PDBQT receptor file of N, H, CA, C and O in Angstrom, charges set to zero:
ATOM      1  N   MET A   1     -15.127   2.058  -0.833  1.00  0.00    +0.000 N 
ATOM      2  CA  MET A   1     -14.567   1.496  -2.356  1.00  0.00    +0.000 C 
ATOM      3  C   MET A   1     -13.012   0.229  -1.739  1.00  0.00    +0.000 C 
ATOM      4  O   MET A   1     -13.025  -0.960  -2.057  1.00  0.00    +0.000 OA
ATOM      5  N   ASN A   2     -11.946   0.806  -0.938  1.00  0.00    +0.000 N 
ATOM      6  H   ASN A   2     -11.935   1.772  -0.679  1.00  0.00    +0.000 HD
ATOM      7  CA  ASN A   2     -11.159   0.072  -0.926  1.00  0.00    +0.000 C 
ATOM      8  C   ASN A   2     -11.664  -1.713  -0.102  1.00  0.00    +0.000 C 
ATOM      9  O   ASN A   2     -11.255  -2.867  -0.231  1.00  0.00    +0.000 OA
ATOM     10  N   HIS A   3     -12.502  -1.175   0.540  1.00  0.00    +0.000 N 
ATOM     11  H   HIS A   3     -12.834  -0.238   0.645  1.00  0.00    +0.000 HD
ATOM     12  CA  HIS A   3     -12.717  -2.852   0.940  1.00  0.00    +0.000 C 
ATOM     13  C   HIS A   3     -13.261  -3.351  -0.164  1.00  0.00    +0.000 C 
ATOM     14  O   HIS A   3     -12.503  -4.290  -0.405  1.00  0.00    +0.000 OA
ATOM     15  N   TRP A   4     -13.833  -3.347  -0.749  1.00  0.00    +0.000 N 
ATOM     16  H   TRP A   4     -14.449  -2.584  -0.553  1.00  0.00    +0.000 HD
ATOM     17  CA  TRP A   4     -14.810  -3.478  -1.656  1.00  0.00    +0.000 C 
ATOM     18  C   TRP A   4     -13.738  -4.797  -2.548  1.00  0.00    +0.000 C 
ATOM     19  O   TRP A   4     -13.696  -6.018  -2.692  1.00  0.00    +0.000 OA
ATOM     20  N   ILE A   5     -12.924  -3.434  -3.004  1.00  0.00    +0.000 N 
ATOM     21  H   ILE A   5     -12.958  -2.441  -2.886  1.00  0.00    +0.000 HD
ATOM     22  CA  ILE A   5     -11.665  -3.935  -3.855  1.00  0.00    +0.000 C 
ATOM     23  C   ILE A   5     -10.725  -4.919  -3.013  1.00  0.00    +0.000 C 
ATOM     24  O   ILE A   5     -10.396  -5.949  -3.601  1.00  0.00    +0.000 OA
ATOM     25  N   ARG A   6     -10.270  -4.739  -1.758  1.00  0.00    +0.000 N 
ATOM     26  H   ARG A   6     -10.538  -3.903  -1.280  1.00  0.00    +0.000 HD
ATOM     27  CA  ARG A   6      -9.041  -6.106  -0.953  1.00  0.00    +0.000 C 
ATOM     28  C   ARG A   6     -10.658  -7.028  -1.044  1.00  0.00    +0.000 C 
ATOM     29  O   ARG A   6     -10.445  -7.853  -1.933  1.00  0.00    +0.000 OA
ATOM     30  N   THR A   7     -11.723  -7.182  -0.671  1.00  0.00    +0.000 N 
ATOM     31  H   THR A   7     -11.895  -6.513   0.051  1.00  0.00    +0.000 HD
ATOM     32  CA  THR A   7     -12.356  -8.388  -0.780  1.00  0.00    +0.000 C 
ATOM     33  C   THR A   7     -13.098  -8.954  -1.636  1.00  0.00    +0.000 C 
ATOM     34  O   THR A   7     -13.518 -10.105  -1.514  1.00  0.00    +0.000 OA
ATOM     35  N   SER A   8     -13.354  -8.136  -2.669  1.00  0.00    +0.000 N 
ATOM     36  H   SER A   8     -13.012  -7.201  -2.768  1.00  0.00    +0.000 HD
ATOM     37  CA  SER A   8     -14.047  -8.888  -4.202  1.00  0.00    +0.000 C 
ATOM     38  C   SER A   8     -13.005  -9.786  -4.391  1.00  0.00    +0.000 C 
ATOM     39  O   SER A   8     -11.931  -9.903  -3.800  1.00  0.00    +0.000 OA
ATOM     40  N   VAL A   9     -13.656 -10.595  -5.602  1.00  0.00    +0.000 N 
ATOM     41  H   VAL A   9     -14.528 -10.501  -6.082  1.00  0.00    +0.000 HD
ATOM     42  CA  VAL A   9     -13.586 -11.532  -6.315  1.00  0.00    +0.000 C 
ATOM     43  C   VAL A   9     -13.485 -11.174  -7.512  1.00  0.00    +0.000 C 
ATOM     44  O   VAL A   9     -13.247 -12.059  -8.333  1.00  0.00    +0.000 OA
ATOM     45  N   ALA A  10     -13.631  -9.798  -7.970  1.00  0.00    +0.000 N 
ATOM     46  H   ALA A  10     -13.825  -9.078  -7.303  1.00  0.00    +0.000 HD
ATOM     47  CA  ALA A  10     -13.786  -9.252  -9.132  1.00  0.00    +0.000 C 
ATOM     48  C   ALA A  10     -12.015  -9.288 -10.016  1.00  0.00    +0.000 C 
ATOM     49  O   ALA A  10     -11.736  -8.894 -11.148  1.00  0.00    +0.000 OA
ATOM     50  N   HIS A  11     -11.227  -9.830  -9.100  1.00  0.00    +0.000 N 
ATOM     51  H   HIS A  11     -11.453 -10.150  -8.180  1.00  0.00    +0.000 HD
ATOM     52  CA  HIS A  11     -10.249  -9.266  -9.401  1.00  0.00    +0.000 C 
ATOM     53  C   HIS A  11      -9.095 -10.669  -9.054  1.00  0.00    +0.000 C 
ATOM     54  O   HIS A  11      -9.254 -11.294  -8.006  1.00  0.00    +0.000 OA
ATOM     55  N   ASP A  12      -7.954 -11.066 -10.041  1.00  0.00    +0.000 N 
ATOM     56  H   ASP A  12      -7.825 -10.559 -10.893  1.00  0.00    +0.000 HD
ATOM     57  CA  ASP A  12      -7.248 -11.845 -10.047  1.00  0.00    +0.000 C 
ATOM     58  C   ASP A  12      -6.079 -12.152  -8.719  1.00  0.00    +0.000 C 
ATOM     59  O   ASP A  12      -5.411 -13.111  -8.334  1.00  0.00    +0.000 OA
ATOM     60  N   SER A  13      -6.309 -10.644  -8.287  1.00  0.00    +0.000 N 
ATOM     61  H   SER A  13      -6.852  -9.865  -8.600  1.00  0.00    +0.000 HD
ATOM     62  CA  SER A  13      -4.959  -9.792  -7.359  1.00  0.00    +0.000 C 
ATOM     63  C   SER A  13      -5.350  -8.208  -7.181  1.00  0.00    +0.000 C 
ATOM     64  O   SER A  13      -6.153  -7.459  -7.736  1.00  0.00    +0.000 OA
ATOM     65  N   VAL A  14      -4.439  -8.080  -6.191  1.00  0.00    +0.000 N 
ATOM     66  H   VAL A  14      -3.786  -8.689  -5.740  1.00  0.00    +0.000 HD
ATOM     67  CA  VAL A  14      -4.907  -6.794  -5.802  1.00  0.00    +0.000 C 
ATOM     68  C   VAL A  14      -3.522  -6.123  -4.956  1.00  0.00    +0.000 C 
ATOM     69  O   VAL A  14      -3.134  -6.668  -3.923  1.00  0.00    +0.000 OA
ATOM     70  N   LEU A  15      -2.856  -4.934  -5.490  1.00  0.00    +0.000 N 
ATOM     71  H   LEU A  15      -3.172  -4.492  -6.330  1.00  0.00    +0.000 HD
ATOM     72  CA  LEU A  15      -2.233  -4.426  -4.709  1.00  0.00    +0.000 C 
ATOM     73  C   LEU A  15      -2.132  -3.389  -4.006  1.00  0.00    +0.000 C 
ATOM     74  O   LEU A  15      -2.114  -2.256  -4.488  1.00  0.00    +0.000 OA
ATOM     75  N   ASP A  16      -2.041  -3.696  -2.567  1.00  0.00    +0.000 N 
ATOM     76  H   ASP A  16      -2.056  -4.616  -2.175  1.00  0.00    +0.000 HD
ATOM     77  CA  ASP A  16      -2.740  -2.600  -1.647  1.00  0.00    +0.000 C 
ATOM     78  C   ASP A  16      -2.042  -1.674  -0.912  1.00  0.00    +0.000 C 
ATOM     79  O   ASP A  16      -1.759  -1.678   0.286  1.00  0.00    +0.000 OA
ATOM     80  N   VAL A  17      -1.676  -0.467  -2.225  1.00  0.00    +0.000 N 
ATOM     81  H   VAL A  17      -1.906  -0.463  -3.198  1.00  0.00    +0.000 HD
ATOM     82  CA  VAL A  17      -0.938   0.378  -1.946  1.00  0.00    +0.000 C 
ATOM     83  C   VAL A  17      -0.797   0.900  -0.483  1.00  0.00    +0.000 C 
ATOM     84  O   VAL A  17       0.252   0.874   0.161  1.00  0.00    +0.000 OA
ATOM     85  N   ALA A  18      -2.133   1.433   0.002  1.00  0.00    +0.000 N 
ATOM     86  H   ALA A  18      -2.985   1.454  -0.522  1.00  0.00    +0.000 HD
ATOM     87  CA  ALA A  18      -2.351   2.236   1.514  1.00  0.00    +0.000 C 
ATOM     88  C   ALA A  18      -2.151   0.838   2.721  1.00  0.00    +0.000 C 
ATOM     89  O   ALA A  18      -1.986   1.066   3.919  1.00  0.00    +0.000 OA
ATOM     90  N   ARG A  19      -2.200  -0.514   2.171  1.00  0.00    +0.000 N 
ATOM     91  H   ARG A  19      -2.333  -0.699   1.198  1.00  0.00    +0.000 HD
ATOM     92  CA  ARG A  19      -2.101  -1.052   3.551  1.00  0.00    +0.000 C 
ATOM     93  C   ARG A  19      -0.445  -0.964   3.615  1.00  0.00    +0.000 C 
ATOM     94  O   ARG A  19       0.214  -0.693   4.619  1.00  0.00    +0.000 OA
ATOM     95  N   ALA A  20       0.232  -1.362   1.836  1.00  0.00    +0.000 N 
ATOM     96  H   ALA A  20      -0.303  -1.582   1.020  1.00  0.00    +0.000 HD
ATOM     97  CA  ALA A  20       2.031  -0.968   2.274  1.00  0.00    +0.000 C 
ATOM     98  C   ALA A  20       2.708  -0.025   2.735  1.00  0.00    +0.000 C 
ATOM     99  O   ALA A  20       3.873  -0.163   3.107  1.00  0.00    +0.000 OA
ATOM    100  N   LEU A  21       1.823   1.467   2.783  1.00  0.00    +0.000 N 
ATOM    101  H   LEU A  21       0.876   1.579   2.480  1.00  0.00    +0.000 HD
ATOM    102  CA  LEU A  21       2.472   2.254   3.386  1.00  0.00    +0.000 C 
ATOM    103  C   LEU A  21       2.079   2.497   4.243  1.00  0.00    +0.000 C 
ATOM    104  O   LEU A  21       2.719   3.435   4.718  1.00  0.00    +0.000 OA
ATOM    105  N   ALA A  22       1.131   2.138   4.982  1.00  0.00    +0.000 N 
ATOM    106  H   ALA A  22       0.612   1.376   4.596  1.00  0.00    +0.000 HD
ATOM    107  CA  ALA A  22       0.304   2.044   6.317  1.00  0.00    +0.000 C 
ATOM    108  C   ALA A  22       1.297   2.047   8.063  1.00  0.00    +0.000 C 
ATOM    109  O   ALA A  22       1.926   1.232   8.737  1.00  0.00    +0.000 OA
ATOM    110  N   HIS A  23       1.020   3.066   8.117  1.00  0.00    +0.000 N 
ATOM    111  H   HIS A  23       0.509   3.728   7.570  1.00  0.00    +0.000 HD
ATOM    112  CA  HIS A  23       2.078   2.683   9.853  1.00  0.00    +0.000 C 
ATOM    113  C   HIS A  23       1.180   2.279  10.667  1.00  0.00    +0.000 C 
ATOM    114  O   HIS A  23       0.042   2.676  10.916  1.00  0.00    +0.000 OA
ATOM    115  N   PRO A  24       2.039   1.156  11.191  1.00  0.00    +0.000 N 
ATOM    116  CA  PRO A  24       1.888   0.468  12.033  1.00  0.00    +0.000 C 
ATOM    117  C   PRO A  24       0.862  -0.028  12.905  1.00  0.00    +0.000 C 
ATOM    118  O   PRO A  24       0.210  -1.048  13.132  1.00  0.00    +0.000 OA
ATOM    119  N   ALA A  25       1.093   1.767  13.493  1.00  0.00    +0.000 N 
ATOM    120  H   ALA A  25       1.623   2.596  13.309  1.00  0.00    +0.000 HD
ATOM    121  CA  ALA A  25       0.036   1.610  14.820  1.00  0.00    +0.000 C 
ATOM    122  C   ALA A  25      -1.094   2.248  14.674  1.00  0.00    +0.000 C 
ATOM    123  O   ALA A  25      -1.983   1.709  15.334  1.00  0.00    +0.000 OA
ATOM    124  N   ASP A  26      -1.469   3.244  14.042  1.00  0.00    +0.000 N 
ATOM    125  H   ASP A  26      -0.747   3.683  13.507  1.00  0.00    +0.000 HD
ATOM    126  CA  ASP A  26      -2.469   3.213  12.859  1.00  0.00    +0.000 C 
ATOM    127  C   ASP A  26      -2.649   3.197  11.560  1.00  0.00    +0.000 C 
ATOM    128  O   ASP A  26      -1.796   3.865  10.976  1.00  0.00    +0.000 OA
ATOM    129  N   PRO A  27      -3.644   2.552  10.682  1.00  0.00    +0.000 N 
ATOM    130  CA  PRO A  27      -3.275   1.875   9.242  1.00  0.00    +0.000 C 
ATOM    131  C   PRO A  27      -3.872   2.932   8.952  1.00  0.00    +0.000 C 
ATOM    132  O   PRO A  27      -3.447   3.447   7.917  1.00  0.00    +0.000 OA
ATOM    133  N   ALA A  28      -4.988   3.662   9.631  1.00  0.00    +0.000 N 
ATOM    134  H   ALA A  28      -5.334   3.244  10.472  1.00  0.00    +0.000 HD
ATOM    135  CA  ALA A  28      -5.065   5.162   8.476  1.00  0.00    +0.000 C 
ATOM    136  C   ALA A  28      -4.195   5.863   8.017  1.00  0.00    +0.000 C 
ATOM    137  O   ALA A  28      -4.377   6.418   6.933  1.00  0.00    +0.000 OA
ATOM    138  N   LEU A  29      -2.916   6.034   8.788  1.00  0.00    +0.000 N 
ATOM    139  H   LEU A  29      -2.768   5.583   9.668  1.00  0.00    +0.000 HD
ATOM    140  CA  LEU A  29      -2.254   6.737   8.863  1.00  0.00    +0.000 C 
ATOM    141  C   LEU A  29      -0.850   6.708   7.731  1.00  0.00    +0.000 C 
ATOM    142  O   LEU A  29      -0.090   6.177   8.541  1.00  0.00    +0.000 OA
ATOM    143  N   PRO A  30      -0.248   6.832   6.870  1.00  0.00    +0.000 N 
ATOM    144  CA  PRO A  30       0.970   6.626   6.300  1.00  0.00    +0.000 C 
ATOM    145  C   PRO A  30       2.058   6.774   7.140  1.00  0.00    +0.000 C 
ATOM    146  O   PRO A  30       2.276   7.617   8.011  1.00  0.00    +0.000 OA
ATOM    147  N   ARG A  31       2.992   5.425   6.585  1.00  0.00    +0.000 N 
ATOM    148  H   ARG A  31       2.815   4.740   5.878  1.00  0.00    +0.000 HD
ATOM    149  CA  ARG A  31       4.328   5.437   7.871  1.00  0.00    +0.000 C 
ATOM    150  C   ARG A  31       5.094   6.732   7.577  1.00  0.00    +0.000 C 
ATOM    151  O   ARG A  31       5.646   6.806   6.479  1.00  0.00    +0.000 OA
ATOM    152  N   ALA A  32       5.172   7.564   8.265  1.00  0.00    +0.000 N 
ATOM    153  H   ALA A  32       4.723   7.504   9.157  1.00  0.00    +0.000 HD
ATOM    154  CA  ALA A  32       6.256   8.791   7.982  1.00  0.00    +0.000 C 
ATOM    155  C   ALA A  32       7.767   8.571   7.469  1.00  0.00    +0.000 C 
ATOM    156  O   ALA A  32       8.397   9.525   7.012  1.00  0.00    +0.000 OA
ATOM    157  N   GLY A  33       8.077   7.859   7.520  1.00  0.00    +0.000 N 
ATOM    158  H   GLY A  33       7.565   7.084   7.891  1.00  0.00    +0.000 HD
ATOM    159  CA  GLY A  33       9.503   7.273   6.843  1.00  0.00    +0.000 C 
ATOM    160  C   GLY A  33       8.739   7.025   5.550  1.00  0.00    +0.000 C 
ATOM    161  O   GLY A  33       9.577   7.468   4.765  1.00  0.00    +0.000 OA
ATOM    162  N   TYR A  34       7.873   6.680   4.900  1.00  0.00    +0.000 N 
ATOM    163  H   TYR A  34       7.193   6.320   5.538  1.00  0.00    +0.000 HD
ATOM    164  CA  TYR A  34       7.230   6.128   3.508  1.00  0.00    +0.000 C 
ATOM    165  C   TYR A  34       6.821   7.280   2.024  1.00  0.00    +0.000 C 
ATOM    166  O   TYR A  34       6.726   7.073   0.814  1.00  0.00    +0.000 OA
ATOM    167  N   VAL A  35       6.635   8.754   3.071  1.00  0.00    +0.000 N 
ATOM    168  H   VAL A  35       6.712   8.921   4.054  1.00  0.00    +0.000 HD
ATOM    169  CA  VAL A  35       5.886   9.152   2.161  1.00  0.00    +0.000 C 
ATOM    170  C   VAL A  35       6.678  10.883   2.223  1.00  0.00    +0.000 C 
ATOM    171  O   VAL A  35       7.466  11.433   2.992  1.00  0.00    +0.000 OA
ATOM    172  N   LEU A  36       6.167  11.166   1.337  1.00  0.00    +0.000 N 
ATOM    173  H   LEU A  36       5.527  10.719   0.712  1.00  0.00    +0.000 HD
ATOM    174  CA  LEU A  36       7.002  12.652   1.043  1.00  0.00    +0.000 C 
ATOM    175  C   LEU A  36       6.421  13.926   2.445  1.00  0.00    +0.000 C 
ATOM    176  O   LEU A  36       5.819  13.727   3.500  1.00  0.00    +0.000 OA
ATOM    177  N   GLN A  37       6.821  14.883   1.961  1.00  0.00    +0.000 N 
ATOM    178  H   GLN A  37       7.310  15.044   1.103  1.00  0.00    +0.000 HD
ATOM    179  CA  GLN A  37       6.388  15.936   3.395  1.00  0.00    +0.000 C 
ATOM    180  C   GLN A  37       4.697  16.565   2.913  1.00  0.00    +0.000 C 
ATOM    181  O   GLN A  37       4.289  17.587   3.465  1.00  0.00    +0.000 OA
ATOM    182  N   ASP A  38       4.032  16.016   2.112  1.00  0.00    +0.000 N 
ATOM    183  H   ASP A  38       4.364  15.186   1.664  1.00  0.00    +0.000 HD
ATOM    184  CA  ASP A  38       2.832  16.368   1.935  1.00  0.00    +0.000 C 
ATOM    185  C   ASP A  38       1.875  15.180   2.524  1.00  0.00    +0.000 C 
ATOM    186  O   ASP A  38       0.689  15.208   2.855  1.00  0.00    +0.000 OA
ATOM    187  N   GLY A  39       2.828  14.139   2.527  1.00  0.00    +0.000 N 
ATOM    188  H   GLY A  39       3.791  14.117   2.258  1.00  0.00    +0.000 HD
ATOM    189  CA  GLY A  39       1.655  13.244   3.618  1.00  0.00    +0.000 C 
ATOM    190  C   GLY A  39       1.263  11.931   2.661  1.00  0.00    +0.000 C 
ATOM    191  O   GLY A  39       1.428  10.767   3.025  1.00  0.00    +0.000 OA
ATOM    192  N   LEU A  40       0.695  12.346   1.327  1.00  0.00    +0.000 N 
ATOM    193  H   LEU A  40       0.560  13.292   1.030  1.00  0.00    +0.000 HD
ATOM    194  CA  LEU A  40       0.292  11.595   0.651  1.00  0.00    +0.000 C 
ATOM    195  C   LEU A  40       1.407  10.396  -0.249  1.00  0.00    +0.000 C 
ATOM    196  O   LEU A  40       1.236   9.187  -0.399  1.00  0.00    +0.000 OA
ATOM    197  N   HIS A  41       2.373  11.137  -0.660  1.00  0.00    +0.000 N 
ATOM    198  H   HIS A  41       2.512  12.120  -0.538  1.00  0.00    +0.000 HD
ATOM    199  CA  HIS A  41       2.856  10.304  -1.928  1.00  0.00    +0.000 C 
ATOM    200  C   HIS A  41       4.294   9.682  -1.549  1.00  0.00    +0.000 C 
ATOM    201  O   HIS A  41       5.246  10.180  -0.948  1.00  0.00    +0.000 OA
ATOM    202  N   PRO A  42       4.143   8.690  -1.998  1.00  0.00    +0.000 N 
ATOM    203  CA  PRO A  42       5.246   7.988  -1.538  1.00  0.00    +0.000 C 
ATOM    204  C   PRO A  42       6.792   8.106  -1.856  1.00  0.00    +0.000 C 
ATOM    205  O   PRO A  42       7.133   7.737  -2.980  1.00  0.00    +0.000 OA
ATOM    206  N   ASN A  43       7.562   8.479  -1.176  1.00  0.00    +0.000 N 
ATOM    207  H   ASN A  43       7.285   8.779  -0.263  1.00  0.00    +0.000 HD
ATOM    208  CA  ASN A  43       8.817   8.679  -1.311  1.00  0.00    +0.000 C 
ATOM    209  C   ASN A  43       9.748   7.348  -1.744  1.00  0.00    +0.000 C 
ATOM    210  O   ASN A  43       9.140   6.387  -2.215  1.00  0.00    +0.000 OA
ATOM    211  N   GLU A  44      11.010   7.279  -1.618  1.00  0.00    +0.000 N 
ATOM    212  H   GLU A  44      11.505   8.059  -1.236  1.00  0.00    +0.000 HD
ATOM    213  CA  GLU A  44      12.109   6.284  -2.342  1.00  0.00    +0.000 C 
ATOM    214  C   GLU A  44      11.626   4.615  -1.524  1.00  0.00    +0.000 C 
ATOM    215  O   GLU A  44      11.339   3.467  -1.865  1.00  0.00    +0.000 OA
ATOM    216  N   ALA A  45      11.805   5.561  -0.095  1.00  0.00    +0.000 N 
ATOM    217  H   ALA A  45      12.038   6.493   0.182  1.00  0.00    +0.000 HD
ATOM    218  CA  ALA A  45      11.279   3.989   1.155  1.00  0.00    +0.000 C 
ATOM    219  C   ALA A  45       9.686   3.504   0.488  1.00  0.00    +0.000 C 
ATOM    220  O   ALA A  45       9.301   2.431   0.025  1.00  0.00    +0.000 OA
ATOM    221  N   GLY A  46       9.193   4.453   0.629  1.00  0.00    +0.000 N 
ATOM    222  H   GLY A  46       9.505   5.325   1.005  1.00  0.00    +0.000 HD
ATOM    223  CA  GLY A  46       7.552   3.950   0.200  1.00  0.00    +0.000 C 
ATOM    224  C   GLY A  46       7.474   3.544  -0.881  1.00  0.00    +0.000 C 
ATOM    225  O   GLY A  46       6.508   2.821  -1.125  1.00  0.00    +0.000 OA
ATOM    226  N   ALA A  47       8.316   3.798  -1.817  1.00  0.00    +0.000 N 
ATOM    227  H   ALA A  47       9.101   4.386  -1.619  1.00  0.00    +0.000 HD
ATOM    228  CA  ALA A  47       8.373   2.929  -3.437  1.00  0.00    +0.000 C 
ATOM    229  C   ALA A  47       8.633   1.782  -2.809  1.00  0.00    +0.000 C 
ATOM    230  O   ALA A  47       7.700   1.038  -2.505  1.00  0.00    +0.000 OA
ATOM    231  N   HIS A  48      10.114   1.417  -2.478  1.00  0.00    +0.000 N 
ATOM    232  H   HIS A  48      10.872   2.020  -2.725  1.00  0.00    +0.000 HD
ATOM    233  CA  HIS A  48      10.443   0.218  -1.949  1.00  0.00    +0.000 C 
ATOM    234  C   HIS A  48       9.442  -0.844  -1.482  1.00  0.00    +0.000 C 
ATOM    235  O   HIS A  48       9.351  -2.022  -1.827  1.00  0.00    +0.000 OA
ATOM    236  N   ALA A  49       8.633  -0.056  -0.517  1.00  0.00    +0.000 N 
ATOM    237  H   ALA A  49       8.706   0.901  -0.236  1.00  0.00    +0.000 HD
ATOM    238  CA  ALA A  49       7.658  -1.102  -0.044  1.00  0.00    +0.000 C 
ATOM    239  C   ALA A  49       6.645  -1.358  -0.778  1.00  0.00    +0.000 C 
ATOM    240  O   ALA A  49       6.203  -2.495  -0.612  1.00  0.00    +0.000 OA
ATOM    241  N   ILE A  50       5.958  -0.547  -1.743  1.00  0.00    +0.000 N 
ATOM    242  H   ILE A  50       6.317   0.377  -1.878  1.00  0.00    +0.000 HD
ATOM    243  CA  ILE A  50       5.028  -1.093  -2.375  1.00  0.00    +0.000 C 
ATOM    244  C   ILE A  50       5.901  -2.027  -3.363  1.00  0.00    +0.000 C 
ATOM    245  O   ILE A  50       5.206  -2.925  -3.839  1.00  0.00    +0.000 OA
ATOM    246  N   ALA A  51       7.239  -2.045  -3.791  1.00  0.00    +0.000 N 
ATOM    247  H   ALA A  51       7.803  -1.315  -3.405  1.00  0.00    +0.000 HD
ATOM    248  CA  ALA A  51       7.947  -3.008  -4.354  1.00  0.00    +0.000 C 
ATOM    249  C   ALA A  51       7.562  -4.288  -3.890  1.00  0.00    +0.000 C 
ATOM    250  O   ALA A  51       7.196  -5.234  -4.587  1.00  0.00    +0.000 OA
ATOM    251  N   SER A  52       7.663  -4.249  -2.775  1.00  0.00    +0.000 N 
ATOM    252  H   SER A  52       7.961  -3.480  -2.209  1.00  0.00    +0.000 HD
ATOM    253  CA  SER A  52       7.821  -5.098  -1.739  1.00  0.00    +0.000 C 
ATOM    254  C   SER A  52       6.564  -6.059  -1.734  1.00  0.00    +0.000 C 
ATOM    255  O   SER A  52       6.642  -7.268  -1.955  1.00  0.00    +0.000 OA
ATOM    256  N   ALA A  53       5.498  -5.434  -1.481  1.00  0.00    +0.000 N 
ATOM    257  H   ALA A  53       5.434  -4.452  -1.302  1.00  0.00    +0.000 HD
ATOM    258  CA  ALA A  53       4.058  -5.750  -1.518  1.00  0.00    +0.000 C 
ATOM    259  C   ALA A  53       3.814  -6.333  -2.717  1.00  0.00    +0.000 C 
ATOM    260  O   ALA A  53       3.004  -7.244  -2.545  1.00  0.00    +0.000 OA
ATOM    261  N   VAL A  54       4.116  -6.237  -3.773  1.00  0.00    +0.000 N 
ATOM    262  H   VAL A  54       4.774  -5.497  -3.912  1.00  0.00    +0.000 HD
ATOM    263  CA  VAL A  54       4.147  -6.866  -4.811  1.00  0.00    +0.000 C 
ATOM    264  C   VAL A  54       4.203  -8.410  -4.965  1.00  0.00    +0.000 C 
ATOM    265  O   VAL A  54       5.369  -8.802  -5.001  1.00  0.00    +0.000 OA
ATOM    266  N   ASP A  55       3.200  -9.485  -5.075  1.00  0.00    +0.000 N 
ATOM    267  H   ASP A  55       2.252  -9.167  -5.045  1.00  0.00    +0.000 HD
ATOM    268  CA  ASP A  55       3.197 -10.421  -4.929  1.00  0.00    +0.000 C 
ATOM    269  C   ASP A  55       3.468 -11.477  -6.559  1.00  0.00    +0.000 C 
ATOM    270  O   ASP A  55       2.604 -11.883  -7.337  1.00  0.00    +0.000 OA
ATOM    271  N   LEU A  56       4.588 -11.615  -6.602  1.00  0.00    +0.000 N 
ATOM    272  H   LEU A  56       5.290 -11.285  -5.970  1.00  0.00    +0.000 HD
ATOM    273  CA  LEU A  56       5.169 -12.021  -7.899  1.00  0.00    +0.000 C 
ATOM    274  C   LEU A  56       4.556 -12.860  -8.427  1.00  0.00    +0.000 C 
ATOM    275  O   LEU A  56       4.493 -12.792  -9.655  1.00  0.00    +0.000 OA
ATOM    276  N   ASN A  57       3.850 -13.998  -7.723  1.00  0.00    +0.000 N 
ATOM    277  H   ASN A  57       3.901 -14.054  -6.726  1.00  0.00    +0.000 HD
ATOM    278  CA  ASN A  57       3.422 -15.927  -8.101  1.00  0.00    +0.000 C 
ATOM    279  C   ASN A  57       2.179 -14.898  -8.538  1.00  0.00    +0.000 C 
ATOM    280  O   ASN A  57       1.214 -15.641  -8.711  1.00  0.00    +0.000 OA
ATOM    281  N   ALA A  58       1.867 -13.835  -8.734  1.00  0.00    +0.000 N 
ATOM    282  H   ALA A  58       2.652 -13.231  -8.594  1.00  0.00    +0.000 HD
ATOM    283  CA  ALA A  58      -0.120 -13.087  -9.108  1.00  0.00    +0.000 C 
ATOM    284  C   ALA A  58       0.166 -12.555 -10.505  1.00  0.00    +0.000 C 
ATOM    285  O   ALA A  58      -0.702 -12.322 -11.346  1.00  0.00    +0.000 OA
ATOM    286  N   LEU A  59       1.753 -12.352 -10.696  1.00  0.00    +0.000 N 
ATOM    287  H   LEU A  59       2.458 -12.541 -10.012  1.00  0.00    +0.000 HD
ATOM    288  CA  LEU A  59       2.368 -12.221 -12.323  1.00  0.00    +0.000 C 
ATOM    289  C   LEU A  59       1.989 -13.208 -13.050  1.00  0.00    +0.000 C 
ATOM    290  O   LEU A  59       2.334 -13.274 -14.230  1.00  0.00    +0.000 OA
TER     291      LEU A  59
């Protein structure tokens, strides 16, 4: 599903939250400093990473 969302032309723009939170050495995992102890939900640093990933020109 993510591949289709990322590569489809059905959308004007996509905010790829998984990519914004991804660990640089293993993109399948979230960066430890960006998620809560549950390993899934973003913490404050993760929220900043997501906000930084927004393409303001797409708005």
